[in-house]
Structures are given as C-alpha cells and as structure tokens.
C-alpha positions as CSV (number, residue, x, y, z in Angstrom):
1,M,0.0,0.0,0.0
2,K,2.9,2.4,0.8
3,I,4.6,1.6,-2.5
4,I,1.3,2.4,-4.4
5,I,1.1,5.8,-2.5
6,K,4.7,6.6,-3.3
7,F,4.1,5.7,-7.0
8,S,1.1,7.9,-7.1
9,K,3.1,10.8,-5.6
10,T,5.7,10.3,-8.3
11,L,3.1,10.5,-11.0
12,V,1.7,13.7,-9.6
13,I,5.1,15.3,-9.5
14,G,5.8,14.2,-13.1
15,F,2.5,15.6,-14.2
16,V,3.3,19.0,-12.5
17,F,6.7,19.1,-14.2
18,I,5.1,18.4,-17.6
19,V,2.6,21.2,-17.1
20,I,5.4,23.6,-16.2
21,I,7.4,22.6,-19.3
22,V,4.3,23.1,-21.5
23,L,3.6,26.6,-19.9
24,L,7.3,27.6,-20.5
25,V,7.0,26.5,-24.2
26,L,3.8,28.4,-24.6
27,W,5.3,31.5,-23.0
28,F,8.4,31.3,-25.3
29,M,6.1,30.9,-28.4
30,D,4.1,34.0,-27.3
31,I,7.3,36.1,-26.9
32,Y,8.6,34.8,-30.3
33,R,5.3,35.8,-32.0
34,S,5.2,39.3,-30.5
35,Q,8.9,39.9,-31.4
36,K,8.2,38.9,-35.0
37,E,5.2,41.2,-35.2
38,K,7.3,44.0,-33.9
39,L,9.9,43.4,-36.5
40,H,7.2,43.4,-39.2
41,S,5.9,46.8,-38.0
42,E,9.5,48.2,-38.0
43,A,10.0,46.8,-41.5
44,F,7.0,48.7,-42.8
45,I,8.4,52.0,-41.2
46,F,11.7,51.3,-42.9
47,F,9.9,50.7,-46.2
48,T,8.4,54.2,-46.1
49,E,11.8,55.5,-45.2
50,A,13.3,53.7,-48.3
51,M,10.6,55.4,-50.4
52,Q,11.6,58.9,-49.1
53,K,15.2,58.1,-49.7
54,E,14.6,56.9,-53.2
55,K,12.6,60.1,-54.0
56,K,15.5,62.3,-52.6
57,Q,18.2,60.4,-54.6
58,R,16.4,60.1,-58.0
59,I,14.2,63.2,-58.2
60,T,16.4,66.2,-57.9
61,V,14.7,68.7,-60.2
62,R,10.9,69.0,-60.9
63,K,9.7,70.5,-64.1
64,K,6.0,70.5,-63.2
65,Y,4.2,71.8,-60.1
66,Y,0.7,71.0,-59.0
67,D,-1.7,73.9,-58.8
68,S,-4.5,73.1,-56.3
69,Q,-6.7,75.9,-57.7
70,K,-6.9,74.1,-61.1
71,S,-7.7,70.7,-59.6
72,L,-10.8,68.9,-61.0
73,N,-11.3,66.8,-57.9
74,D,-10.9,67.0,-54.1
75,F,-7.6,65.1,-53.8
76,S,-4.9,67.0,-51.9
77,E,-1.7,68.4,-53.2
78,E,0.3,65.9,-51.2
79,E,-1.5,62.9,-52.7
80,K,-1.1,64.1,-56.3
81,N,2.5,65.0,-55.8
82,A,3.1,61.5,-54.4
83,W,1.4,60.0,-57.5
84,F,3.5,62.1,-59.9
85,N,6.7,61.1,-58.0
86,Q,5.8,57.4,-58.2
87,D,4.8,57.6,-61.8
88,Y,8.2,59.2,-62.6
89,L,10.1,56.5,-60.6
90,A,8.1,53.7,-62.2
91,D,8.9,55.0,-65.7
92,K,12.6,54.9,-64.9
93,D,12.6,51.7,-62.9
94,S,9.4,49.7,-63.6
95,N,10.4,46.7,-61.4
96,R,11.5,49.0,-58.6
97,Y,14.9,47.4,-58.2
98,V,16.4,50.5,-56.6
99,L,13.6,50.7,-54.0
100,D,14.1,47.0,-53.2
101,S,17.9,47.6,-52.8
102,L,17.4,50.7,-50.5
103,F,14.8,48.8,-48.4
104,H,17.2,45.8,-48.0
105,Q,20.1,48.2,-47.2
106,I,18.1,50.0,-44.5
107,L,17.1,46.7,-42.9
108,L,20.8,45.7,-42.8
109,E,21.8,49.0,-41.2
110,H,19.3,48.2,-38.4
111,N,20.7,44.6,-38.0
112,I,17.7,42.9,-39.7
113,Q,18.8,40.0,-41.9
114,A,15.8,39.4,-44.2
115,E,14.8,38.7,-47.8
116,T,12.8,41.6,-49.5
117,A,10.8,42.0,-52.6
118,I,8.7,44.8,-54.1
119,R,5.6,44.5,-56.2
120,C,4.4,47.6,-58.1
121,I,0.8,47.6,-59.6
122,R,0.5,50.2,-62.3
123,N,-2.1,50.6,-65.1
124,G,-3.5,47.2,-64.2
125,K,-0.1,45.4,-64.5
126,S,2.0,43.9,-61.8
127,F,5.9,44.4,-61.8
128,D,8.0,42.4,-59.4
129,S,11.6,43.2,-58.2
130,S,12.3,39.5,-57.5
131,T,12.1,36.6,-59.9
132,D,11.5,34.1,-57.1
133,S,7.7,33.5,-57.1
134,T,7.9,31.4,-53.9
135,L,9.2,34.4,-52.0
136,Y,5.9,36.3,-52.5
137,E,4.1,33.3,-51.0
138,E,6.3,32.7,-48.0
139,A,7.2,36.3,-47.1
140,K,5.1,38.5,-44.9
141,F,2.9,41.0,-46.8
142,L,3.3,44.6,-45.4
143,G,0.5,47.1,-45.7
144,P,0.0,48.5,-49.2
145,I,0.8,52.1,-50.1
146,V,-1.6,53.4,-52.7
147,C,-1.0,56.7,-54.6
148,K,-4.1,58.3,-56.2
149,K,-4.4,60.9,-58.9
150,D,-8.1,61.0,-59.4
151,K,-11.2,58.8,-58.7
152,D,-10.2,56.4,-61.6
153,A,-8.9,53.3,-59.7
154,E,-7.1,52.0,-62.8
155,K,-4.7,54.9,-62.7
156,D,-3.7,54.2,-59.1
157,I,-0.1,53.2,-58.3
158,T,0.1,50.6,-55.6
159,L,3.4,49.5,-53.8
160,L,3.4,46.2,-52.0
161,A,6.4,45.3,-49.8
162,Y,7.2,41.7,-48.9
163,V,9.7,40.7,-46.2
164,N,10.8,37.2,-45.1
165,I,12.5,37.4,-41.7
166,P,14.3,34.2,-40.7
167,A,14.0,32.6,-37.2
168,R,17.6,33.4,-36.2
169,T,17.0,37.2,-36.6
170,V,13.9,37.0,-34.3
171,L,15.9,34.9,-31.8
172,N,18.8,37.5,-31.8
173,R,16.2,40.2,-31.1
174,M,14.8,38.3,-28.2
175,G,18.2,38.4,-26.4
176,W,18.1,37.5,-22.7
177,F,14.5,36.3,-22.9
178,L,15.9,33.0,-24.1
179,T,17.9,32.5,-21.0
180,I,14.9,32.5,-18.6
181,P,13.0,29.6,-20.1
182,F,16.1,27.5,-20.7
183,G,17.3,28.2,-17.2
184,L,13.9,27.2,-15.8
185,L,13.9,24.1,-18.0
186,I,17.4,23.1,-16.7
187,L,16.3,23.7,-13.1
188,V,13.2,21.6,-13.5
189,G,15.2,18.8,-15.2
190,L,17.7,18.8,-12.3
191,V,14.9,18.6,-9.7
192,W,13.2,15.8,-11.7
193,V,16.5,13.8,-11.9
194,Y,17.1,14.3,-8.1
195,L,13.6,13.2,-7.2
196,R,13.8,10.2,-9.6
197,R,17.0,9.0,-8.0
198,Q,15.5,9.4,-4.5
199,A,12.4,7.4,-5.6
200,E,14.7,4.6,-7.1
201,S,16.8,4.4,-3.9
202,F,13.7,4.2,-1.8
203,N,12.2,1.4,-4.0
204,R,15.5,-0.5,-3.8
205,Q,15.5,-0.3,0.0
206,Q,11.8,-1.5,0.1
207,A,12.7,-4.4,-2.2
208,E,15.6,-5.4,0.0
209,L,13.5,-5.2,3.1
210,I,10.8,-7.4,1.6
211,K,13.4,-9.9,0.6
212,Q,14.8,-10.0,4.1
213,K,11.3,-10.5,5.6
214,E,10.6,-13.3,3.1
215,A,13.8,-15.1,4.0
216,E,13.1,-14.9,7.7
217,L,9.5,-16.3,7.1
218,L,11.0,-19.2,5.2
219,E,13.4,-19.9,8.0
220,L,10.6,-19.9,10.5
221,K,8.5,-22.2,8.3
222,E,11.4,-24.7,7.9
223,A,12.0,-24.7,11.6
224,E,8.3,-25.3,12.3
225,S,8.1,-28.1,9.8
226,L,11.2,-29.8,11.3
227,K,9.7,-29.6,14.8
228,L,6.5,-31.1,13.5
229,Q,8.4,-34.0,11.8
230,Q,10.3,-34.6,15.1
231,A,7.0,-34.6,17.0
232,E,5.5,-37.1,14.6
233,S,8.5,-39.4,14.7
234,V,8.4,-39.3,18.5
235,N,4.7,-40.1,18.5
236,R,5.2,-43.0,16.2
237,Q,7.9,-44.4,18.4
238,Q,5.7,-43.9,21.4
239,A,2.9,-45.8,19.7
240,D,5.2,-48.6,18.8
241,L,6.5,-48.6,22.3
242,I,2.9,-48.6,23.7
243,K,2.0,-51.6,21.5
244,R,5.1,-53.5,22.3
245,K,5.0,-52.8,26.0
246,E,1.3,-52.8,26.7
247,T,2.0,-55.0,29.6
248,E,4.5,-52.5,31.0
249,L,1.9,-49.6,30.7
250,L,1.5,-49.3,34.4
251,E,5.2,-49.2,35.1
252,L,5.7,-46.7,32.5
253,K,2.9,-44.2,33.5
254,E,5.3,-42.2,35.7
255,A,7.8,-42.1,32.8
256,E,5.1,-41.1,30.4
257,S,3.9,-38.3,32.6
258,L,7.5,-37.1,32.9
259,K,7.8,-37.1,29.1
260,L,4.5,-35.2,28.9
261,H,5.9,-32.6,31.2
262,Q,9.0,-32.4,29.0
263,A,6.9,-32.0,25.9
264,E,4.9,-29.2,27.6
265,S,8.1,-27.4,28.4
266,V,9.3,-27.8,24.8
267,N,6.0,-26.4,23.6
268,R,6.4,-23.4,26.0
269,H,9.9,-22.8,24.7
270,Q,8.5,-22.8,21.1
271,A,5.7,-20.4,22.1
272,E,8.3,-18.1,23.6
273,L,10.4,-18.2,20.5
274,I,7.4,-17.4,18.3
275,E,6.6,-14.4,20.6
276,R,10.2,-13.1,20.3
277,K,10.0,-13.4,16.5
278,E,6.7,-11.5,16.4
279,A,8.3,-8.7,18.6
280,E,11.2,-8.5,16.2
281,L,8.7,-8.2,13.3
282,L,7.0,-5.3,15.1
283,E,10.3,-3.6,15.8
284,L,11.2,-3.9,12.0
285,K,7.8,-2.4,11.1
286,E,8.4,0.5,13.5
287,A,11.8,1.1,12.0
288,E,10.3,1.1,8.5
289,S,7.7,3.7,9.5
290,L,10.5,5.8,11.0
291,K,12.4,5.7,7.7
292,L,9.3,6.8,5.8
293,H,8.9,9.8,8.2
294,Q,12.6,10.7,7.6
295,A,12.1,10.5,3.8
296,E,9.0,12.8,4.1
297,S,11.1,15.3,6.2
298,V,13.8,15.2,3.6
299,N,11.3,16.0,0.8
300,R,9.9,18.9,2.9
301,Q,13.5,20.2,3.3
302,L,14.0,19.9,-0.5
303,A,10.8,21.9,-1.2
304,D,12.0,24.7,1.2
305,L,15.4,24.7,-0.6
306,I,13.7,25.1,-4.0
307,K,11.6,28.0,-2.7
308,R,14.8,29.7,-1.4
309,K,16.5,29.2,-4.8
310,E,13.5,30.7,-6.6
311,A,13.7,33.7,-4.3
312,E,17.4,34.1,-5.0
313,L,16.7,33.8,-8.7
314,L,14.2,36.7,-8.5
315,E,16.7,38.8,-6.6
316,L,19.3,38.1,-9.4
317,K,16.8,39.1,-12.0
318,E,16.1,42.4,-10.2
319,T,19.9,43.1,-9.9
320,E,20.4,42.3,-13.6
321,S,17.6,44.7,-14.7
322,L,19.2,47.4,-12.5
323,K,22.6,46.8,-14.1
324,L,21.0,47.0,-17.6
325,Q,19.4,50.4,-16.6
326,Q,22.8,51.6,-15.4
327,A,24.4,50.4,-18.7
328,E,21.8,52.3,-20.7
329,S,22.4,55.5,-18.8
330,V,26.2,55.1,-19.4
331,N,25.5,54.5,-23.1
332,R,23.4,57.7,-23.3
333,Q,26.1,59.7,-21.7
334,L,28.7,58.3,-24.1
335,A,26.4,59.1,-27.1
336,D,26.1,62.8,-25.8
337,L,29.9,62.9,-25.4
338,I,30.4,61.6,-29.0
339,E,28.0,64.2,-30.4
340,R,29.8,67.0,-28.6
341,K,33.2,65.7,-29.9
342,E,31.8,65.5,-33.4
343,T,30.6,69.2,-33.3
344,E,34.0,70.2,-31.9
345,L,35.7,68.2,-34.7
346,L,33.5,70.0,-37.4
347,E,34.4,73.4,-35.9
348,L,38.1,72.5,-36.0
349,K,37.8,71.3,-39.6
350,E,36.1,74.6,-40.6
351,A,38.8,76.6,-38.8
352,G,41.5,74.5,-40.6
353,S,39.9,75.0,-44.0
354,L,39.8,78.8,-43.4
355,K,43.5,78.7,-42.4
356,L,44.3,76.7,-45.6
357,Q,42.5,79.3,-47.8
358,Q,44.4,82.1,-46.1
359,A,47.7,80.2,-46.6
360,E,46.9,79.7,-50.3
361,S,46.3,83.4,-50.8
362,V,49.6,84.2,-49.0
363,N,51.4,81.5,-51.2
364,R,50.1,83.1,-54.4
365,Q,51.3,86.6,-53.3
366,Q,54.7,85.2,-52.4
367,A,55.2,83.0,-55.4
368,E,58.7,84.3,-56.1
369,L,59.9,83.7,-52.5
370,I,58.5,80.1,-52.7
371,E,60.5,79.5,-55.9
372,Q,63.7,80.7,-54.3
373,K,63.3,78.6,-51.2
374,E,61.6,75.5,-52.8
375,A,64.4,73.2,-51.6
376,E,64.0,74.2,-48.0
377,I,60.2,73.8,-48.1
378,L,60.5,70.3,-49.6
379,K,62.8,69.3,-46.8
380,L,60.5,70.7,-44.2
381,Q,57.5,69.0,-45.8
382,N,59.4,65.6,-45.9
383,K,60.2,66.0,-42.2
384,R,56.6,66.9,-41.3
385,T,55.3,64.0,-43.4
386,F,57.7,61.6,-41.7
387,F,56.6,62.9,-38.2
388,M,52.9,62.6,-39.1
389,L,53.4,59.0,-40.4
390,K,55.3,58.1,-37.3
391,K,52.7,59.6,-34.9
392,N,49.5,58.6,-36.6
393,P,48.6,55.3,-38.5
394,W,48.5,56.8,-42.0
395,I,48.6,54.8,-45.2
396,A,50.8,56.2,-48.0
397,L,49.1,56.3,-51.4
398,P,50.4,57.3,-54.8
399,C,50.8,61.0,-55.7
400,D,51.4,62.2,-52.1
401,F,48.0,61.0,-50.8
402,Y,47.6,59.6,-47.3
403,F,44.6,57.8,-45.7
404,H,43.9,57.4,-42.0
405,K,42.3,54.0,-41.3
406,Q,40.7,54.7,-38.0
407,Q,39.4,58.3,-38.6
408,R,38.7,57.7,-42.4
409,I,40.5,60.9,-43.4
410,L,41.9,61.3,-47.0
411,R,44.7,63.9,-47.2
412,F,46.7,65.3,-50.1
413,Q,50.1,66.5,-48.8
414,E,49.3,69.1,-46.2
415,K,46.9,71.2,-48.4
416,L,43.5,69.5,-48.4
417,S,41.8,66.7,-46.5
418,I,38.3,65.3,-46.5
419,S,36.5,62.8,-44.1
420,L,34.8,59.8,-45.6
421,K,31.8,58.2,-43.8
422,G,29.5,55.2,-44.1
423,N,29.8,52.9,-47.2
424,S,32.0,55.5,-48.9
425,S,34.8,55.0,-46.3
426,K,34.4,51.2,-46.5
427,L,34.5,51.2,-50.3
428,F,37.6,53.5,-50.4
429,K,39.4,51.3,-47.8
430,C,38.6,48.1,-49.9
431,F,40.0,49.8,-53.1
432,I,43.3,50.8,-51.5
433,E,43.7,47.3,-49.9
434,A,42.9,45.5,-53.2
435,E,45.5,44.4,-55.7
436,N,46.1,47.1,-58.4
437,Y,43.2,49.0,-56.7
438,K,40.6,46.7,-58.5
439,L,37.3,45.4,-57.1
440,T,34.6,43.2,-58.6
441,H,30.9,43.7,-58.2
442,K,30.8,40.7,-55.9
443,D,33.6,42.1,-53.6
444,I,31.7,45.4,-53.2
445,C,28.4,43.6,-52.5
446,V,29.9,41.3,-49.8
447,H,32.5,43.4,-48.1
448,V,30.9,46.9,-48.4
449,L,27.1,46.6,-48.8
450,G,26.8,43.4,-46.7
451,R,24.6,41.6,-49.3
452,L,24.6,37.8,-49.7
453,V,25.8,36.8,-53.2
454,E,26.0,33.1,-53.9
455,S,27.3,32.8,-57.5
456,K,26.2,35.6,-59.9
457,V,25.5,39.3,-59.1
458,C,21.9,40.2,-60.0
459,K,20.6,43.4,-61.5
460,S,19.5,44.9,-58.2
461,D,23.0,44.2,-56.7
462,Q,24.6,45.9,-59.7
463,D,22.4,49.0,-59.2
464,C,23.4,49.2,-55.5
465,V,27.1,48.9,-56.4
466,A,26.6,51.7,-59.0
467,M,24.9,53.9,-56.4
468,A,27.8,53.3,-53.9
469,I,30.4,54.1,-56.6
470,S,28.5,57.4,-57.5
471,R,28.4,58.5,-53.9
472,L,32.2,57.8,-53.5
473,R,32.9,59.8,-56.7
474,E,30.8,62.7,-55.3
475,N,32.8,62.6,-52.1
476,L,36.1,62.6,-54.1
477,R,35.2,65.5,-56.3
478,A,37.7,67.7,-54.4
479,F,40.5,65.4,-55.8
480,P,40.2,65.3,-59.6
481,C,43.4,63.3,-59.9
482,I,41.6,60.3,-58.3
483,K,39.3,58.5,-60.7
484,I,37.1,55.4,-60.5
485,E,36.7,53.8,-63.9
486,S,34.6,50.8,-65.0
487,D,36.7,47.6,-65.6
488,W,35.0,46.0,-68.7
489,G,31.7,45.4,-66.8
490,T,33.3,43.1,-64.2
491,G,34.0,45.8,-61.6
492,Y,35.8,49.1,-61.0
493,Q,39.4,50.3,-60.7
494,M,40.8,53.3,-58.9
495,T,43.6,55.3,-60.5
496,F,45.8,58.1,-59.3
497,S,47.2,60.9,-61.6
498,N,50.0,63.4,-60.8
499,Y,48.4,66.5,-59.4
500,Q,51.6,68.5,-60.0
501,N,51.4,67.9,-63.8
502,D,47.7,68.6,-64.0
503,T,47.5,72.1,-65.5
504,T,43.7,72.2,-65.4
505,Q,43.7,72.8,-61.6
506,P,43.7,76.3,-60.2
507,G,47.2,77.6,-59.5
508,K,48.8,75.2,-62.0
509,S,50.2,76.2,-65.5
510,D,52.6,75.1,-68.1
C-alpha cells in the first residue's frame, strides 16, 4: 500500500513538471510571435523611409508643379505629388529594383537580416523586383501604399512590400528572454532527476527489506516443519512402544507423565520463540515507518530549498535589470559625449579649411619667394610627413596621398583633406587594400554593402554597387586626380594621376 502511494506521488510530481514545461514552451512561443510582429511593423516603417530616400536620390529637379486651384477633384496636393513622383520613378525603374535595394540596405543597417521583394501595380499590370515567385508566397505582406491621382482606380499606383524574416533574426532580437525559459527548464530537469533518484533508492530499500522478511519467514516455516516432523516421529515411536509394551503400561505411567511434562516445556519454549520473532517483526515495522517519516522530512527540506532558490533567482533578475538600466544611462552619456566631440571636430575642420584658404592666398602673393626657397620647403615637408606618419597610423598612397584607417580621413600632402563616412569609407578602404586597386561587383556587395551573393550578381545588386560608386565619386570630387573607372563590366578600378602635372587645376600652369 505504501509503495502504491509513493508511485502515485511520483506520477503527480511528473504531471506537474510536464505542465510547467508546457507553460514555458507556450510563453516562449508568445514572446517569439510578439517579437516577430514588432519586426514586421518596424520593416513597414523602414519601407516608407526607403521610399523617401529613393525620392530624394532620384528626383532632384521637378519641371512640373501642382496647382491646387486648377484641380478637377478634391484630392490633396500631397496625394497628387506622391502619385507624380511614383509615376516618374516607375517610368525609370518599372520593377523598382532601386527601391528594393534601398529597403534591403536600411534593414541591414538596423541589423535585420531578411529577404525583401517589391511589387508595383500600375495601369492594371504587376511588376516584381524578384524573380523568385515562392518568396511572395512565403514572405510577410506589409500594408500596401496606394498613390491616387483621381477617382479612376485603374490609374492608381500601388506599392506592396514583402519581407521574409528568418528565425535566427527573431531569436537574436529576443536576447536575454531566451535564458529565462532555458534556465527554468534546466532547473526543472535537475529537480526531476534528483527526485527520480530518491524514488529509485527508496524502491530498492523497500525491495531489499521485503526480501529479508521473506527469508526470515521461510526460515521460520522450515524450523516449524522440522519440529512437526520430530514430534510425529516421537509419536510413532511412542505408539510402537505402547503396542510393544502394553504389559509395561503401568510401570511406564510415571515415565510417560514425565515425558509429557518435558513436551509441555518444549512447547512453552516454542511459544516463547514465536513471541520473540513477532516482537522482532513489530520492531522492524516501526523502523520502516520511522524511515518513511525521515524521507518525508527530507522531501519537505528539498521543497524549502527550491523555494529559497526561486527567491534568490528573483533577486538576481532584479539586480540584472538594475545593471541594464545603469548600462543604458552610461550609453546615453557616451552618445552625448560623442555628439559634442563631433561638433568640436567639425568646428576644428572649418577653422582648418579657413586657415588653408588664407595660406593659399599668402602663397600666391609670395610665389617668387617660394621658388627661391623650394628646396628648404621640400625638406620641411618631408620631415613633417615623416613625423605625421610616425605619430598617426596613415597609409601612404600614390601622388602624395595619405589615408587614416581609424578616422577615415583622406589627405593630399598638407593642403587639403576630407572625411569619408558610411559605405564610402568602407569602399575606399577596400579599393586601397585590393591588388592594383581593382574590385569586382561581388567584392563590393559582400565586403561593403553586406549583401549575400551566392554565385552571380543580380541586376539589383549591380544597381546598388553603381549607387555606392557614384556616392564615392561625389565625395572625391575635391580630388580630380583620383578617378574610379569601370573595368569592362566586371568591376571598378581606382587610378591616381600626378596632381603637379595637371594644368587644369587652379594655381597650375605650363
């Protein structure tokens, strides 16, 4: 009966553990679903940001303006301007490859690894930016953006964004939420293993005790049967003796009575022995009940220990949240400090450019003096260049150009310097580190834009590479002697020309 009660307790504990595990799994699934919905809402915001970015990059000058007084309907100026902008962009890029590329780039800048696709519905026709039809079925459909010109629905331009966010991105966003359910699962598993071992040890002790009791009962039965056989043999001998010596019955009455007294004493001894064995059995039962009480007290102590550990875990969570808040405040202070340093750096750059302009005017006025002392100036410049190279980690480039890896500063001698930022700095660094200053489309996609390219570079990737090259050319406009030329459709090559021999620059002549 006690074994059955113990087995039922084990079943109840196992059922409670299973319920806890199921609740933890459901909680984890709810957190995963809410985090994925949050990522989808953020992706829609980034899609609208990509539309604004595309409009700023590709629509620089407008030839037509909307006059609200001449409108034939009640649509607002903002709606009609949005329709005209999208109509112009759709004419230039019907499949909206550029918008898809900008959308994917913004997602990567916010650490969101996802597959994107754009569908543009115009004049009743659908244009897709991706050739993979399964992507439109598996990806999440973000809310449509409809641009209207008038009440004719066929003239509407509808933009549909699709994004497929993998599970690893969602799990990375969940962060420390993962540690809580896994930690609880490990704690539950350890408690389950401990209780399982305790139950197995208790069952082994019960089995050994039952075997001992059965062995003692067998010994008692064997001793009782032996005594019965001895009594039967004695009775048979007595019967034979009585038959043989019927005539001596009277003489042997006293002897018989003596034997009867002896048999009674033997029976009394046997009864006493049985009573002692029963007392030993009672003592064993009491010891067994005592062991059961001790096991129950141990289980109660384990329950109290688990409660104390749970309280300690809650305290650790509170301290961890406090540490996170302190880290966030420190990060905010660091961000403010970086902003102040950037403003100071811009002020220093403006003052330096002003000083350079003043120096150039002085150099033009004292051209004759510079020609007489050109050798001395060259020596001083060489010494200063050596000092700057020794002090700062500059990279020497052809035609007296230097590039600072950490600060992303490009400098020509000591006259002019610019600061490269974002993808332009990454692209320029990859050019100067490449052999013969050559880069392929795939190298730029992987190492600069962070796009995944398996074998062949697609049209959208080439458009993104072209946009990055155009931005770098715009930043390098101050240095006409640096050119970025197309390398037979396979990539691009950066070349350096001699600025001293370039007579087209101001201040240079034959």
